[in-house]
C-alpha positions in Angstrom: 21.1 -24.4 -4.3 19.6 -27.3 -6.5 20.3 -27.5 -9.8 18.0 -28.9 -13.0 19.1 -30.4 -16.3 19.7 -28.2 -19.7 16.6 -27.6 -21.5 17.5 -30.8 -23.4 19.3 -33.6 -23.3 22.1 -33.6 -25.5 23.1 -30.9 -28.4 21.3 -30.2 -31.9 23.6 -28.9 -34.8 21.0 -26.0 -34.1 22.2 -25.1 -30.7 25.8 -26.0 -31.6 25.6 -23.8 -34.7 24.3 -20.7 -32.0 26.3 -21.9 -29.8 29.3 -20.5 -32.1 27.0 -18.1 -33.0 27.3 -17.2 -28.8 30.8 -17.4 -29.1 31.5 -15.2 -31.5 29.8 -12.1 -30.4 31.5 -9.2 -29.6 31.9 -8.1 -25.9 29.2 -6.0 -25.4 26.6 -7.4 -28.0 27.1 -10.9 -25.5 26.0 -8.9 -23.1 23.6 -7.2 -24.4 21.8 -10.5 -25.5 22.2 -12.3 -21.9 21.0 -9.4 -20.3 17.7 -10.3 -22.4 18.0 -13.7 -20.7 18.2 -12.4 -17.0 18.7 -8.5 -15.5 21.4 -9.4 -13.3 24.6 -7.3 -15.2 26.4 -9.2 -12.8 25.6 -12.8 -14.1 25.7 -11.4 -17.7 29.6 -10.0 -17.0 30.1 -13.6 -15.6 28.6 -15.8 -19.2 30.8 -13.3 -21.0 34.0 -13.5 -20.0 33.5 -16.9 -19.9 33.7 -17.0 -23.0 33.7 -19.2 -25.3 32.1 -21.9 -23.6 32.6 -26.0 -25.4 29.4 -27.1 -25.3 25.4 -25.7 -24.6 25.9 -28.3 -20.7 29.8 -25.9 -20.7 26.9 -22.3 -20.9 23.9 -23.8 -18.6 27.0 -25.1 -15.5 28.4 -21.0 -16.4 24.8 -19.9 -16.3 24.1 -21.9 -12.9 27.3 -21.1 -11.0 27.6 -17.5 -11.7 23.7 -17.1 -10.2 24.7 -19.3 -7.0 27.3 -16.1 -6.6 24.9 -13.1 -7.7 25.1 -11.4 -4.3 21.9 -10.2 -2.4 21.2 -6.8 -5.0 21.7 -9.1 -7.9 19.4 -11.9 -7.2 17.0 -8.5 -6.7 18.3 -7.8 -10.1 17.3 -10.8 -11.3 13.7 -11.3 -10.3 13.5 -6.9 -11.2 14.0 -7.7 -14.9 10.8 -10.4 -14.9 7.1 -9.4 -14.6 4.6 -10.8 -12.2 2.9 -14.2 -13.4 -0.5 -13.1 -14.5 0.5 -9.6 -15.2 3.4 -10.1 -19.1 5.4 -6.7 -20.1 3.0 -6.2 -23.5 5.4 -6.5 -26.0 7.5 -8.8 -24.6 7.5 -12.3 -26.2 9.2 -14.0 -23.8 7.1 -12.9 -20.4 3.8 -13.9 -23.3 5.4 -17.3 -23.9 6.6 -18.6 -19.8 3.5 -16.9 -18.7 1.5 -18.9 -21.7 -0.6 -21.3 -18.8 -2.6 -18.1 -17.6 -3.9 -16.6 -20.6 -6.8 -19.3 -20.8 -7.1 -19.1 -16.6 -11.1 -17.6 -16.4 -11.3 -14.2 -14.5 -12.3 -15.7 -10.8 -8.5 -17.3 -11.3 -6.4 -14.5 -13.1 -8.6 -11.5 -10.2 -6.6 -14.2 -7.1 -3.4 -14.6 -9.1 -2.8 -10.2 -8.7 -4.1 -10.3 -5.1 -2.2 -13.1 -3.8 1.1 -12.1 -6.2 -0.4 -8.0 -3.9 0.8 -9.8 -0.6 4.0 -11.6 -2.0 5.5 -8.3 -3.4 4.6 -7.3 0.2 5.4 -9.8 2.5 9.4 -11.0 0.7 10.1 -7.1 -1.4 10.2 -9.7 -4.6 8.0 -10.3 -7.3 6.9 -14.0 -7.1 9.1 -15.7 -9.5 8.2 -19.6 -10.9 8.7 -21.4 -13.7 6.5 -20.9 -14.9 6.7 -23.4 -18.8 4.2 -25.4 -19.2 2.6 -24.6 -15.7 -1.2 -23.6 -15.5 -2.4 -21.5 -14.0 -3.7 -23.5 -11.6 -0.7 -24.8 -10.7 1.2 -20.9 -10.2 -1.8 -20.0 -7.9 -1.4 -23.5 -6.0 2.6 -22.5 -5.9 2.4 -19.1 -5.2 -0.3 -20.1 -1.7 2.1 -22.6 -0.5 5.4 -20.0 -0.8 3.8 -17.0 0.7 3.7 -19.3 4.2 7.5 -19.9 3.2 10.4 -17.6 5.5 12.0 -14.8 3.4 15.3 -16.6 3.6 14.0 -19.6 1.9 11.0 -17.7 -0.7 14.7 -15.8 -2.5 16.5 -19.5 -2.3 13.3 -20.1 -4.1 13.1 -17.3 -6.7 17.5 -17.9 -7.0 16.5 -22.0 -7.9 13.8 -20.8 -10.4 16.1 -18.5 -12.2 18.4 -21.8 -12.9 15.4 -22.9 -14.1 13.9 -19.9 -16.2 18.1 -19.0 -17.4 18.6 -22.8 -18.6 15.3 -22.5 -20.9 15.9 -19.0 -22.4 19.6 -19.7 -23.0 18.6 -23.0 -25.3 16.2 -21.0 -26.8 19.3 -18.3 -27.9 21.2 -21.4 -28.7 18.1 -22.1 -31.6 17.8 -19.3 -32.2 18.3 -19.3 -36.6 21.1 -17.2 -37.2 20.2 -13.6 -38.4 21.0 -13.6 -42.2 19.6 -16.6 -42.3 15.9 -18.2 -43.8 12.6 -18.0 -41.0 
């Protein structure tokens, strides 16, 4: 499996403070926060049990390793936590932010994505998963069209690789969040 770099090079003081807060969370609270990052419970449990992390990079590496270890059921659970591209979960700012590239797509592209998403789900049995952050609708459509041609085993590994990217971005945002009691 190929891994990507952490979302930012080096940790900011806010990331360090965020990591300290994350490390200090009670076990149940940490698991809850992590299942908002990735719906796979085994992934969240592995990261929860691996605390404390000395650096954000150590947390990212643990995330990558836990994703690599997910069995088929765990990978299915992780993928099930993601809405189809072009249809973010209503009221979910994370999926809306991550799929921002589809927001400005014309109705024809949106309809094409819906049709291709359905074909993908029928062929592979799971949602098309791509790290959509920074991609526009045409880039997502082109990736979906190309990946529809893959064999199922390869596509599951593509989904796992995309989860690595998504989880790193989400963990980076988690660490960058201001403390709950700090002024916004």
